[in-house]
N, C-alpha and C positions, 0 to 999 in steps of 0.2 A: 824943186828937184827935177821935175821933168824937163824944164827949160835948160838946166845945166847939162843934163844927159844929152839932150838934143844938140846943144852947142858943141859938146865934146865929140859927138858922133860926126857932125859936119866938119869940125877941125881935123878929125882923124882921117877923113877922106882926102884932105889936102896934104897931109903929112906922110901917111903910110900907104904903100901899095895894098890894094884889096884884091883878094882872089876868091873866087867861088868854086868850090869843088864838092862833088857828091860821090859817096862811096857806099857800098852795101856790105853789111856784115851779118853773120848768123848770131842772133841774140838768144838762141834757145837756151844755152847753159846759164846765161845771166838771168833770163826770165825765170828759169827754174830755181836758181839760187835766191832770187828776190822773193818768189812765191813762198819758198820754205822759211825765209827769215823775216818776212814783213810783219807778222803778228807779234813776234817776240821783240822785234825792233821798236814797234809802236808802243808796246807795253813799257819797254825800258826807257825810251827817249821821249815819248809823248808826241811824236810826229811820225808821219808816214814815210816809209822807205820808198823813194822814187828811183828811177834809173840814173839820175844825175850823179850820185857818188861814184857809180861804176864808170861813167863817162869821164869824170874828173880824174879818177885813178888811171884810166887808160891814157889820158892826155899827159899826165905827169910821167908815166912810164915812157911815153914817146919822146918827151922833152929830155929825159935822162939819157935815152938811147941816142938821140940826135941833138946835142946841146947847142949846136949852131942855130937851131930854130928858135931858141930862147933868147931873142935879141930884139932890140928896138933901135929907132933912129934918133940921133941927136944932131939936128941939122943935116949934114951930109955924112956924119960918122955913124957907123954901125956899132952899137954897144951890146956886147954879149954879157948876159947876166948869169951870175953863179947861182942865185936863188930862184926858185920857181914860185911865183905869186899869181894866183888865179882869182879873178873877180867874176862874180856871177850876179847878174841882175835878177831881182825877184819882185813880185808884185807886193805892194803894201796894202794892208787892210784900209778900205776907204779912199784909196788913191785912184 
């Protein structure tokens, strides 16, 4: 699996432009909401509430607000997507 991920990452560098950007935001309200909800969330779902769902929700809201960002390249053609599909890499036990 790691080999396939590495191959895809290398191919991605050759196909799509990559941009590095850093921004700062005030996470005080999100941290407060998470702190209030984390125990009940863990009890209900059996897993810890991280900041990731909040980040994903913000990304989806941004893509809905600016749909031209939800695009990919097919050769030299820009393909704009109607659906929003987000993939997240996670660590596997024993990997």
